[in-house]
N, C-alpha and C positions, 0 to 999 in steps of 0.2 A: 476444460477444467479436466477433462479424463485423466489428461498428459499431464497435468500436475498434480489431479490423487493418483497416480501407481505413483510418481519421482516423493512423494512425499516419505514414504519409511527410509528413504538415506538421505534426506536433506535435514541440516541443523542452522541453514542460515539463508536468508531469500532477501537478494537485492530489491529494494521497492522503489523502481526507478521511474517515477515520473515527470511530466512537463508542465502539466499547469492545472491547478485548484482552483476556480471560482470565486468570488464575492461569497456562492451559497452550499460554499467545499464542497464541489461538485466538477470532480476528473469528468472530460467530455472523453479519452481517450483511454482510457481502463479500468476498468468492468470490479470495480471495488469492493463492490457488496458481493458481488462471483466470488471475488479470490479467496473473501475473509472465509466466507460460511465456508470452502471448500476446505479450509484451510481447519474448519473447526469439527469439519467433520468426520478431517482425514486424522481426528489427534494431533494437529504439528500441535509442538509447545519450542520450536527454535525460533527466532530471533526473525523481525523488519528490519532492514539497515533502509533508511531513505536518501535516497540523492536526485537530487533534481537535476535536471537537467533542461529547462526549459529559459525566457532570455537572460540577460548579464547587468543589472541594475544596482545597486550599494542597496544590502539588507532586504532584497527581492529575497531570494536562496529562503534565506530565517525564515521570513514572512510566507513562503510558496512551502516551506517546512511543517512550519506550524498549521497551516490550513492542510493540508496533508493527515497529518495526526489527530486533528479532532474526530474526524468523521471513522479512519480507523478503532480508537478509542472505544468511539461509538457501536460501532459495528461488533467491537470483538466485548465487549460486556453486554450484548443480546443473547 
């Protein structure tokens, strides 16, 4: 997270690529809690752009983005 914090003053946009959010809204691959905490503590006011890179199935990407946004919103509000 130290590298992320160091880059924040020069960052206006973050590509929030992810692969799988399970039914409990947990991402086993990306530490979103630590990332969002670092963004908040660093005063980040830019954008996060979701990019689903997991399995392709009809409507799966839309559901995965919804699953990613739910915990991110919760973390941003806490």
